[in-house]
C-alpha positions in Angstrom: -48.4 100.5 35.1 -49.2 98.4 32.1 -51.8 101.0 30.9 -49.1 103.7 31.0 -46.6 101.5 29.1 -49.2 100.7 26.5 -50.0 104.4 26.0 -46.4 105.3 25.7 -45.8 102.5 23.3 -47.8 104.6 20.8 -44.8 106.9 20.6 -42.8 105.2 17.8 -39.7 107.3 18.5 -39.5 106.0 22.0 -38.2 102.6 23.0 -39.7 101.9 26.4 -39.7 99.0 28.9 -41.2 98.5 32.3 -39.2 97.0 35.0 -39.5 95.5 38.5 -36.2 95.1 40.4 -37.5 91.8 41.9 -37.4 90.3 38.4 -34.4 87.9 38.2 -33.5 88.9 34.7 -33.9 92.7 34.9 -30.2 93.5 34.2 -30.2 91.2 31.1 -33.5 92.7 29.9 -32.1 96.3 30.1 -28.8 95.2 28.4 -30.5 93.3 25.6 -33.3 95.8 24.8 -31.2 98.9 25.4 -34.3 101.1 25.8 -34.6 104.9 25.6 -36.8 105.0 28.7 -37.5 102.7 31.6 -40.8 102.8 33.5 -41.0 101.6 37.1 -43.3 101.9 40.1 -42.1 104.2 42.9 -44.0 102.0 45.5 -41.7 99.1 44.8 -38.1 99.5 46.3 -35.8 100.0 43.3 -32.9 102.1 44.8 -29.9 100.0 43.9 -31.2 99.4 40.3 -32.1 103.1 39.8 -28.8 104.3 41.2 -26.9 101.9 38.9 -28.9 103.0 35.9 -28.3 106.7 36.7 -24.5 106.1 36.9 -23.9 103.4 34.3 -26.6 104.2 31.7 -26.9 108.0 31.6 -28.7 108.1 28.3 -31.8 106.3 29.6 -34.7 108.3 30.8 -36.2 106.9 34.0 -39.9 107.3 34.6 -41.0 106.6 38.2 -44.8 106.1 38.5 -46.6 107.1 41.7 -50.0 105.7 40.8 -51.5 106.5 44.2 -50.9 110.2 43.6 -51.3 110.3 39.8 -47.7 111.5 39.3 -44.6 110.6 37.4 -41.1 111.5 38.4 -38.7 111.9 35.5 -35.1 111.1 36.3 -32.2 111.6 34.0 -28.5 111.5 34.7 -27.1 114.2 32.5 -23.5 114.2 33.3 -21.4 117.4 33.5 -17.7 118.0 33.8 -16.9 120.2 36.7 -13.3 121.1 37.4 -13.8 124.1 39.6 -16.3 125.3 42.2 -17.4 127.9 39.7 -18.2 125.2 37.1 -20.2 123.4 39.8 -22.2 126.5 40.7 -23.0 127.1 37.0 -24.2 123.6 36.6 -26.4 123.8 39.7 -27.9 127.1 38.6 -28.6 125.8 35.1 -30.2 122.6 36.4 -32.3 124.4 39.0 -33.5 126.8 36.3 -34.5 123.8 34.2 -36.4 122.3 37.1 -38.3 125.6 37.7 -39.4 125.6 34.1 -40.8 122.1 34.2 -44.2 121.3 35.6 -45.3 118.1 37.3 -46.6 115.5 34.8 -49.8 113.8 35.9 -51.2 110.5 34.9 -54.7 110.9 33.3 -57.3 108.3 32.5 -55.4 105.4 33.9 -52.5 105.6 31.5 -52.0 108.7 29.5 -49.2 110.9 30.7 
């Protein structure tokens, strides 16, 4: 994971940190650094932390690394207002269309995404 973080650190417009939910100061680290993106390993259980981030910090891009399969899962929590079922249907259609346009990102050469 460190190799990926180092490679992404070369993007000056991106403030990135790596986390492990077993760290005792992970919440403080996120609050104090206020990153644009957070990198984490999918093999390490992170569910409560990831769900909290998706809900409470919607502007942060979450990058889940699956190093064993050379993949990254990109999570964001774009929030939408939906007052009617029609609104909800439009949101789902728009989001699924966006998903279809994206391709899976792969980790290459031990770090470059």
